[in-house]
N, CA, C and O atoms as a GROMACS GRO file, in nm:
protein
  436
    1MET      N    1   7.321   4.082  -0.246
    1MET     CA    2   7.149   4.052  -0.170
    1MET      C    3   7.079   3.932  -0.262
    1MET      O    4   7.139   3.924  -0.369
    2ASN      N    5   6.985   3.848  -0.253
    2ASN     CA    6   6.932   3.766  -0.301
    2ASN      C    7   6.857   3.859  -0.384
    2ASN      O    8   6.801   3.968  -0.374
    3GLU      N    9   6.889   3.742  -0.500
    3GLU     CA   10   6.846   3.845  -0.688
    3GLU      C   11   6.676   3.840  -0.673
    3GLU      O   12   6.598   3.920  -0.726
    4HIS      N   13   6.648   3.754  -0.610
    4HIS     CA   14   6.459   3.808  -0.592
    4HIS      C   15   6.434   3.837  -0.491
    4HIS      O   16   6.337   3.774  -0.450
    5ILE      N   17   6.481   3.919  -0.410
    5ILE     CA   18   6.479   3.977  -0.299
    5ILE      C   19   6.468   4.150  -0.378
    5ILE      O   20   6.375   4.230  -0.392
    6LYS      N   21   6.608   4.151  -0.413
    6LYS     CA   22   6.591   4.260  -0.499
    6LYS      C   23   6.508   4.314  -0.645
    6LYS      O   24   6.529   4.418  -0.708
    7THR      N   25   6.439   4.237  -0.666
    7THR     CA   26   6.372   4.245  -0.798
    7THR      C   27   6.258   4.275  -0.723
    7THR      O   28   6.195   4.372  -0.766
    8ALA      N   29   6.204   4.209  -0.605
    8ALA     CA   30   6.075   4.254  -0.491
    8ALA      C   31   6.057   4.363  -0.473
    8ALA      O   32   5.956   4.430  -0.497
    9LEU      N   33   6.205   4.408  -0.407
    9LEU     CA   34   6.227   4.567  -0.370
    9LEU      C   35   6.137   4.652  -0.458
    9LEU      O   36   6.042   4.730  -0.454
   10GLU      N   37   6.259   4.565  -0.576
   10GLU     CA   38   6.217   4.685  -0.676
   10GLU      C   39   6.067   4.723  -0.720
   10GLU      O   40   6.010   4.831  -0.733
   11ALA      N   41   6.013   4.548  -0.744
   11ALA     CA   42   5.885   4.630  -0.790
   11ALA      C   43   5.797   4.702  -0.662
   11ALA      O   44   5.730   4.804  -0.677
   12GLU      N   45   5.804   4.659  -0.589
   12GLU     CA   46   5.711   4.762  -0.453
   12GLU      C   47   5.714   4.908  -0.474
   12GLU      O   48   5.630   4.997  -0.479
   13VAL      N   49   5.898   4.897  -0.486
   13VAL     CA   50   5.935   5.052  -0.529
   13VAL      C   51   5.861   5.137  -0.686
   13VAL      O   52   5.863   5.260  -0.693
   14ALA      N   53   5.823   5.083  -0.760
   14ALA     CA   54   5.794   5.086  -0.899
   14ALA      C   55   5.613   5.095  -0.834
   14ALA      O   56   5.552   5.201  -0.846
   15ARG      N   57   5.573   5.019  -0.794
   15ARG     CA   58   5.398   5.072  -0.741
   15ARG      C   59   5.386   5.136  -0.732
   15ARG      O   60   5.321   5.200  -0.814
   16GLU      N   61   5.448   5.204  -0.596
   16GLU     CA   62   5.452   5.308  -0.523
   16GLU      C   63   5.471   5.467  -0.588
   16GLU      O   64   5.424   5.580  -0.571
   17TRP      N   65   5.555   5.410  -0.658
   17TRP     CA   66   5.554   5.568  -0.754
   17TRP      C   67   5.514   5.614  -0.868
   17TRP      O   68   5.531   5.730  -0.904
   18THR      N   69   5.428   5.481  -0.964
   18THR     CA   70   5.313   5.487  -1.074
   18THR      C   71   5.176   5.496  -0.995
   18THR      O   72   5.064   5.510  -1.046
   19GLY      N   73   5.215   5.484  -0.828
   19GLY     CA   74   5.050   5.487  -0.745
   19GLY      C   75   4.968   5.342  -0.754
   19GLY      O   76   4.851   5.308  -0.731
   20ARG      N   77   5.027   5.308  -0.775
   20ARG     CA   78   4.973   5.111  -0.762
   20ARG      C   79   4.978   5.045  -0.663
   20ARG      O   80   4.934   4.932  -0.642
   21GLY      N   81   5.053   5.137  -0.573
   21GLY     CA   82   5.136   5.059  -0.412
   21GLY      C   83   4.982   5.091  -0.332
   21GLY      O   84   4.880   5.117  -0.394
   22PRO      N   85   4.994   5.081  -0.146
   22PRO     CA   86   4.894   5.049  -0.101
   22PRO      C   87   4.784   5.244  -0.108
   22PRO      O   88   4.815   5.363  -0.108
   23ARG      N   89   4.701   5.191  -0.112
   23ARG     CA   90   4.578   5.288  -0.077
   23ARG      C   91   4.662   5.385   0.007
   23ARG      O   92   4.745   5.332   0.081
   24MET      N   93   4.656   5.478   0.008
   24MET     CA   94   4.657   5.572   0.096
   24MET      C   95   4.497   5.678   0.158
   24MET      O   96   4.444   5.736   0.063
   25THR      N   97   4.452   5.694   0.246
   25THR     CA   98   4.352   5.797   0.302
   25THR      C   99   4.400   5.922   0.257
   25THR      O  100   4.521   5.947   0.261
   26ARG      N  101   4.300   6.016   0.208
   26ARG     CA  102   4.350   6.129   0.146
   26ARG      C  103   4.232   6.198   0.234
   26ARG      O  104   4.126   6.156   0.282
   27ALA      N  105   4.309   6.346   0.235
   27ALA     CA  106   4.248   6.430   0.307
   27ALA      C  107   4.174   6.566   0.153
   27ALA      O  108   4.216   6.606   0.044
   28ARG      N  109   4.070   6.584   0.224
   28ARG     CA  110   4.003   6.697   0.126
   28ARG      C  111   3.946   6.793   0.134
   28ARG      O  112   3.858   6.764   0.214
   29ILE      N  113   3.923   6.957   0.090
   29ILE     CA  114   3.897   7.069   0.148
   29ILE      C  115   3.738   7.043   0.100
   29ILE      O  116   3.699   7.024  -0.015
   30THR      N  117   3.670   7.047   0.206
   30THR     CA  118   3.474   7.025   0.156
   30THR      C  119   3.412   7.179   0.176
   30THR      O  120   3.334   7.224   0.092
   31GLY      N  121   3.464   7.276   0.326
   31GLY     CA  122   3.412   7.382   0.326
   31GLY      C  123   3.519   7.465   0.334
   31GLY      O  124   3.622   7.400   0.350
   32VAL      N  125   3.539   7.599   0.330
   32VAL     CA  126   3.603   7.728   0.301
   32VAL      C  127   3.528   7.843   0.424
   32VAL      O  128   3.406   7.857   0.418
   33GLY      N  129   3.582   7.896   0.495
   33GLY     CA  130   3.540   8.044   0.549
   33GLY      C  131   3.586   8.121   0.597
   33GLY      O  132   3.673   8.095   0.680
   34ALA      N  133   3.551   8.247   0.569
   34ALA     CA  134   3.671   8.384   0.590
   34ALA      C  135   3.571   8.467   0.674
   34ALA      O  136   3.451   8.450   0.694
   35TYR      N  137   3.670   8.579   0.727
   35TYR     CA  138   3.577   8.668   0.822
   35TYR      C  139   3.645   8.753   0.891
   35TYR      O  140   3.705   8.724   0.994
   36ALA      N  141   3.640   8.909   0.819
   36ALA     CA  142   3.711   9.014   0.888
   36ALA      C  143   3.629   9.116   0.973
   36ALA      O  144   3.513   9.128   0.934
   37PRO      N  145   3.655   9.171   1.052
   37PRO     CA  146   3.614   9.254   1.173
   37PRO      C  147   3.523   9.352   1.050
   37PRO      O  148   3.547   9.386   0.934
   38LYS      N  149   3.394   9.378   1.159
   38LYS     CA  150   3.331   9.521   1.060
   38LYS      C  151   3.393   9.615   1.090
   38LYS      O  152   3.362   9.692   0.999
   39ARG      N  153   3.450   9.660   1.143
   39ARG     CA  154   3.452   9.787   1.157
   39ARG      C  155   3.590   9.849   1.014
   39ARG      O  156   3.701   9.795   1.012
   40VAL      N  157   3.561   9.939   0.931
   40VAL     CA  158   3.617   9.958   0.818
   40VAL      C  159   3.718  10.077   0.818
   40VAL      O  160   3.645  10.176   0.827
   41LEU      N  161   3.850  10.118   0.812
   41LEU     CA  162   3.885  10.222   0.791
   41LEU      C  163   3.916  10.288   0.662
   41LEU      O  164   4.027  10.247   0.625
   42THR      N  165   3.863  10.377   0.573
   42THR     CA  166   3.988  10.373   0.452
   42THR      C  167   4.072  10.510   0.493
   42THR      O  168   4.088  10.577   0.594
   43ASN      N  169   4.121  10.511   0.327
   43ASN     CA  170   4.238  10.556   0.298
   43ASN      C  171   4.186  10.742   0.352
   43ASN      O  172   4.273  10.822   0.386
   44ALA      N  173   4.089  10.767   0.351
   44ALA     CA  174   4.031  10.908   0.331
   44ALA      C  175   3.998  10.932   0.507
   44ALA      O  176   3.999  11.042   0.560
   45GLU      N  177   3.975  10.827   0.564
   45GLU     CA  178   3.965  10.811   0.722
   45GLU      C  179   4.134  10.829   0.721
   45GLU      O  180   4.150  10.948   0.747
   46LEU      N  181   4.240  10.780   0.706
   46LEU     CA  182   4.358  10.752   0.737
   46LEU      C  183   4.428  10.920   0.692
   46LEU      O  184   4.520  10.966   0.760
   47GLU      N  185   4.387  10.976   0.605
   47GLU     CA  186   4.452  11.097   0.553
   47GLU      C  187   4.452  11.147   0.682
   47GLU      O  188   4.567  11.175   0.716
   48LYS      N  189   4.344  11.177   0.792
   48LYS     CA  190   4.321  11.330   0.851
   48LYS      C  191   4.397  11.279   0.969
   48LYS      O  192   4.420  11.359   1.060
   49MET      N  193   4.445  11.134   0.978
   49MET     CA  194   4.523  11.092   1.124
   49MET      C  195   4.654  11.118   1.093
   49MET      O  196   4.701  11.194   1.177
   50VAL      N  197   4.758  11.078   0.981
   50VAL     CA  198   4.841  11.108   0.929
   50VAL      C  199   4.861  11.139   0.767
   50VAL      O  200   4.781  11.124   0.674
   51ASP      N  201   5.029  11.201   0.769
   51ASP     CA  202   5.089  11.274   0.673
   51ASP      C  203   5.065  11.184   0.567
   51ASP      O  204   5.158  11.108   0.545
   52THR      N  205   4.904  11.165   0.451
   52THR     CA  206   4.965  11.083   0.382
   52THR      C  207   4.848  11.083   0.266
   52THR      O  208   4.807  11.199   0.262
   53ASN      N  209   4.785  11.012   0.179
   53ASN     CA  210   4.666  11.076   0.099
   53ASN      C  211   4.648  10.942   0.019
   53ASN      O  212   4.734  10.855   0.002
   54ASP      N  213   4.498  10.942  -0.035
   54ASP     CA  214   4.454  10.778  -0.089
   54ASP      C  215   4.540  10.763  -0.199
   54ASP      O  216   4.586  10.649  -0.210
   55GLU      N  217   4.584  10.866  -0.304
   55GLU     CA  218   4.722  10.849  -0.412
   55GLU      C  219   4.807  10.769  -0.380
   55GLU      O  220   4.812  10.659  -0.435
   56TRP      N  221   4.882  10.802  -0.294
   56TRP     CA  222   4.976  10.755  -0.219
   56TRP      C  223   4.949  10.624  -0.220
   56TRP      O  224   4.991  10.548  -0.307
   57ILE      N  225   4.850  10.578  -0.088
   57ILE     CA  226   4.916  10.458  -0.080
   57ILE      C  227   4.831  10.378  -0.149
   57ILE      O  228   4.843  10.265  -0.100
   58VAL      N  229   4.726  10.375  -0.267
   58VAL     CA  230   4.717  10.297  -0.346
   58VAL      C  231   4.784  10.227  -0.411
   58VAL      O  232   4.796  10.106  -0.434
   59GLN      N  233   4.856  10.378  -0.457
   59GLN     CA  234   4.980  10.361  -0.566
   59GLN      C  235   5.102  10.220  -0.523
   59GLN      O  236   5.147  10.132  -0.596
   60ARG      N  237   5.126  10.245  -0.384
   60ARG     CA  238   5.242  10.189  -0.335
   60ARG      C  239   5.225  10.016  -0.256
   60ARG      O  240   5.315   9.933  -0.243
   61SER      N  241   5.077  10.005  -0.213
   61SER     CA  242   5.001   9.934  -0.185
   61SER      C  243   4.895   9.853  -0.256
   61SER      O  244   4.898   9.731  -0.239
   62GLY      N  245   4.826   9.892  -0.312
   62GLY     CA  246   4.701   9.910  -0.362
   62GLY      C  247   4.531   9.914  -0.293
   62GLY      O  248   4.420   9.895  -0.343
   63ILE      N  249   4.577   9.946  -0.158
   63ILE     CA  250   4.484   9.923  -0.063
   63ILE      C  251   4.417  10.043  -0.053
   63ILE      O  252   4.482  10.145  -0.032
   64ARG      N  253   4.281  10.047  -0.065
   64ARG     CA  254   4.210  10.158  -0.069
   64ARG      C  255   4.135  10.152   0.065
   64ARG      O  256   4.079  10.252   0.110
   65GLU      N  257   4.134  10.018   0.136
   65GLU     CA  258   4.073  10.027   0.287
   65GLU      C  259   4.101   9.877   0.357
   65GLU      O  260   4.122   9.774   0.293
   66ARG      N  261   4.096   9.887   0.509
   66ARG     CA  262   4.105   9.769   0.574
   66ARG      C  263   4.032   9.750   0.684
   66ARG      O  264   3.930   9.810   0.718
   67HIS      N  265   4.076   9.685   0.724
   67HIS     CA  266   3.920   9.597   0.844
   67HIS      C  267   3.995   9.620   0.975
   67HIS      O  268   4.109   9.577   0.988
   68ILE      N  269   3.949   9.670   1.049
   68ILE     CA  270   4.022   9.663   1.200
   68ILE      C  271   3.925   9.634   1.316
   68ILE      O  272   3.818   9.676   1.362
   69ALA      N  273   4.032   9.524   1.344
   69ALA     CA  274   3.930   9.448   1.510
   69ALA      C  275   3.908   9.564   1.595
   69ALA      O  276   3.960   9.674   1.576
   70ASP      N  277   3.823   9.534   1.693
   70ASP     CA  278   3.809   9.573   1.781
   70ASP      C  279   3.886   9.555   1.908
   70ASP      O  280   3.935   9.446   1.935
   71GLU      N  281   3.897   9.648   1.979
   71GLU     CA  282   4.006   9.601   2.109
   71GLU      C  283   3.951   9.489   2.193
   71GLU      O  284   4.013   9.486   2.299
   72ASN      N  285   3.866   9.405   2.189
   72ASN     CA  286   3.826   9.310   2.306
   72ASN      C  287   3.810   9.223   2.191
   72ASN      O  288   3.781   9.117   2.246
   73GLU      N  289   3.811   9.195   2.039
   73GLU     CA  290   3.803   9.096   1.961
   73GLU      C  291   3.975   9.039   1.937
   73GLU      O  292   4.057   9.116   1.887
   74ALA      N  293   4.009   8.916   1.974
   74ALA     CA  294   4.111   8.821   1.951
   74ALA      C  295   4.119   8.797   1.808
   74ALA      O  296   4.033   8.800   1.720
   75THR      N  297   4.249   8.773   1.806
   75THR     CA  298   4.244   8.660   1.649
   75THR      C  299   4.206   8.538   1.658
   75THR      O  300   4.179   8.482   1.552
   76SER      N  301   4.194   8.470   1.772
   76SER     CA  302   4.117   8.349   1.776
   76SER      C  303   3.970   8.368   1.743
   76SER      O  304   3.908   8.283   1.678
   77ASP      N  305   3.904   8.501   1.799
   77ASP     CA  306   3.753   8.537   1.791
   77ASP      C  307   3.752   8.505   1.664
   77ASP      O  308   3.662   8.423   1.643
   78LEU      N  309   3.824   8.540   1.549
   78LEU     CA  310   3.830   8.557   1.382
   78LEU      C  311   3.828   8.460   1.358
   78LEU      O  312   3.717   8.437   1.309
   79ALA      N  313   3.906   8.349   1.363
   79ALA     CA  314   3.946   8.271   1.359
   79ALA      C  315   3.819   8.168   1.351
   79ALA      O  316   3.794   8.108   1.246
   80VAL      N  317   3.738   8.150   1.475
   80VAL     CA  318   3.630   8.078   1.469
   80VAL      C  319   3.503   8.154   1.419
   80VAL      O  320   3.415   8.094   1.357
   81LYS      N  321   3.496   8.280   1.446
   81LYS     CA  322   3.413   8.269   1.286
   81LYS      C  323   3.373   8.260   1.156
   81LYS      O  324   3.264   8.249   1.101
   82ALA      N  325   3.529   8.269   1.106
   82ALA     CA  326   3.565   8.196   1.040
   82ALA      C  327   3.530   8.014   0.983
   82ALA      O  328   3.471   7.980   0.881
   83ALA      N  329   3.581   7.937   1.076
   83ALA     CA  330   3.557   7.852   1.072
   83ALA      C  331   3.400   7.835   1.064
   83ALA      O  332   3.339   7.794   0.965
   84GLN      N  333   3.347   7.872   1.183
   84GLN     CA  334   3.184   7.873   1.181
   84GLN      C  335   3.137   7.841   1.018
   84GLN      O  336   3.081   7.734   0.992
   85GLN      N  337   3.167   7.954   0.896
   85GLN     CA  338   3.139   7.978   0.823
   85GLN      C  339   3.176   7.808   0.760
   85GLN      O  340   3.102   7.711   0.738
   86ALA      N  341   3.308   7.827   0.746
   86ALA     CA  342   3.368   7.654   0.696
   86ALA      C  343   3.244   7.562   0.722
   86ALA      O  344   3.158   7.553   0.634
   87LEU      N  345   3.228   7.482   0.864
   87LEU     CA  346   3.176   7.412   0.853
   87LEU      C  347   3.054   7.429   0.806
   87LEU      O  348   3.010   7.330   0.747
   88GLU      N  349   2.932   7.585   0.816
   88GLU     CA  350   2.819   7.513   0.763
   88GLU      C  351   2.826   7.533   0.558
   88GLU      O  352   2.745   7.481   0.481
   89ARG      N  353   2.934   7.613   0.522
   89ARG     CA  354   2.963   7.518   0.386
   89ARG      C  355   2.986   7.438   0.351
   89ARG      O  356   2.945   7.414   0.237
   90ALA      N  357   3.071   7.333   0.421
   90ALA     CA  358   3.073   7.170   0.448
   90ALA      C  359   2.942   7.095   0.470
   90ALA      O  360   2.944   6.977   0.436
   91ASN      N  361   2.846   7.136   0.511
   91ASN     CA  362   2.710   7.085   0.538
   91ASN      C  363   2.815   7.028   0.728
   91ASN      O  364   2.716   6.992   0.793
   92LEU      N  365   2.882   7.017   0.782
   92LEU     CA  366   2.960   6.967   0.916
   92LEU      C  367   2.926   7.051   1.028
   92LEU      O  368   2.911   7.173   1.037
   93VAL      N  369   2.918   6.944   1.120
   93VAL     CA  370   2.926   7.056   1.290
   93VAL      C  371   3.040   7.035   1.349
   93VAL      O  372   3.141   6.998   1.289
   94PRO      N  373   3.034   7.050   1.433
   94PRO     CA  374   3.178   7.070   1.555
   94PRO      C  375   3.172   6.868   1.592
   94PRO      O  376   3.270   6.793   1.592
   95GLU      N  377   3.079   6.842   1.608
   95GLU     CA  378   3.050   6.741   1.648
   95GLU      C  379   3.148   6.587   1.552
   95GLU      O  380   3.178   6.473   1.586
   96ASP      N  381   3.165   6.649   1.455
   96ASP     CA  382   3.176   6.542   1.338
   96ASP      C  383   3.289   6.495   1.350
   96ASP      O  384   3.400   6.546   1.369
   97ASP      N  385   3.228   6.329   1.329
   97ASP     CA  386   3.396   6.220   1.360
   97ASP      C  387   3.468   6.276   1.209
   97ASP      O  388   3.585   6.237   1.214
   98ARG      N  389   3.454   6.326   1.120
   98ARG     CA  390   3.554   6.352   1.031
   98ARG      C  391   3.598   6.447   1.014
   98ARG      O  392   3.687   6.455   0.930
   99LEU      N  393   3.553   6.567   1.091
   99LEU     CA  394   3.686   6.716   1.130
   99LEU      C  395   3.754   6.673   1.212
   99LEU      O  396   3.729   6.595   1.304
  100HIS      N  397   3.820   6.711   1.189
  100HIS     CA  398   3.986   6.741   1.249
  100HIS      C  399   3.971   6.931   1.325
  100HIS      O  400   3.938   7.030   1.260
  101ARG      N  401   3.991   6.930   1.409
  101ARG     CA  402   4.020   7.067   1.456
  101ARG      C  403   4.137   7.101   1.553
  101ARG      O  404   4.176   7.016   1.633
  102TRP      N  405   4.200   7.238   1.545
  102TRP     CA  406   4.297   7.243   1.624
  102TRP      C  407   4.257   7.384   1.624
  102TRP      O  408   4.236   7.458   1.529
  103TRP      N  409   4.249   7.413   1.785
  103TRP     CA  410   4.204   7.593   1.808
  103TRP      C  411   4.340   7.611   1.920
  103TRP      O  412   4.388   7.513   1.976
  104ALA      N  413   4.396   7.768   1.945
  104ALA     CA  414   4.484   7.815   2.026
  104ALA      C  415   4.367   7.906   2.072
  104ALA      O  416   4.280   7.960   2.003
  105PRO      N  417   4.385   7.911   2.197
  105PRO     CA  418   4.301   7.996   2.285
  105PRO      C  419   4.351   8.133   2.267
  105PRO      O  420   4.446   8.113   2.191
  106PRO      N  421   4.346   8.275   2.292
  106PRO     CA  422   4.400   8.416   2.298
  106PRO      C  423   4.461   8.419   2.435
  106PRO      O  424   4.424   8.404   2.552
  107ARG      N  425   4.594   8.451   2.358
  107ARG     CA  426   4.699   8.469   2.493
  107ARG      C  427   4.631   8.608   2.591
  107ARG      O  428   4.573   8.712   2.558
  108PRO      N  429   4.674   8.544   2.731
  108PRO     CA  430   4.592   8.631   2.804
  108PRO      C  431   4.684   8.768   2.869
  108PRO      O  432   4.805   8.753   2.883
  109THR      N  433   4.635   8.864   2.898
  109THR     CA  434   4.656   9.033   2.828
  109THR      C  435   4.706   9.113   2.909
  109THR      O  436   4.726   9.230   2.876
   0.00000   0.00000   0.00000
């Protein structure tokens, strides 16, 4: 390989490794959202359903209560509510050009 070409290639690699190479488009998180179903099932309620107790559950899992989705509430419904909250916190609307969304519709049952 020509010595001049080799030197130029080495310089290009060095620029990329040191961060002085071509500028890259960067992504950033501008809003975060979360949603949990409204229905809460406590360990006390669970004790009435199965042979267990609050102490046993907490000792092994740390869980004291859990949120339970309604039968007509799909995972995508929860995701939409979380996404709406994230958009509000980021001061964005779904039509914003800076926003990229991925959405999977619920599977038919």
